[in-house]
N, C-alpha and C positions, 0 to 999 in steps of 0.2 A: 504494500500500500504506500502511496506517496504522501508527502507532507500535506499537500493540498487536500487530499481525501480525508486525512485525519482531522484537519481543521474544519472541514465541512461536517464531518461526523460530530465533532464537539459542538459546533453551532446548532446542529439539529437536536442534540441532547439538551442543550441549554434552552432552546425554543420549546421543547416538550415539557421541560420542568417549569418554565414560566407559564405555559398554558395550563398546566395542572394546578399551579399555585393560584392563578386567576379563577379557575373553576372552583377550587375549594373556598375562596373568598365569596364568590357568588352563591355557592350552596349554603354557606353559613349565614349570609344575609337573608336568603330566602327562608331558611329555617327560623330565623329570628322574627321575620315578618309574620310567618304563620303562627308562631307562639304568641306574638302580640295580638293577632286577630282572635286567637282562641281565648285569650284572657279577656279581651274587650267583649267578645260574644258572651262569655260566661257572666260578666258583670251586667250586661244588658238584659240577659234572660232572667237574672235574679232581680232585676228592677233597680239595681244600684245606679246612682248618678255618677258619671265620670266627667272629666273635664271636656272630653269630646262630645258627650251627649247631654251636657247641662242645658244648653239652649235649644235643643231639638224637641219637636213635638212627638207625641206618642206614635203617630202614624209614620213619621220619619224614622223613629227608632225601630219600629217593626220592619220597615223596609231594609234598614241597615242590618238587622238580625238575619233576614232572609239572604241578603247579599253576602254577609260574612259566612253564613253557613255554606253557601254555594262556593265561595272562594276556598274555604277550607277543604271541601270535598274535591 
């Protein structure tokens, strides 16, 4: 194998590692968003007021409950 081929192999490995790192960051963010939605949904179904739902009407809250349930599924 030539030196140029080895350099290209190393670049490919580095690109793969960077791609995997970015994918892990995206997955962690997605899981956090889902946990936050589950927590908010649980609070809304129990009738607790949160900062997000304090100024919302009951019909809007019920729509949000349906939307959060669909997003989680």
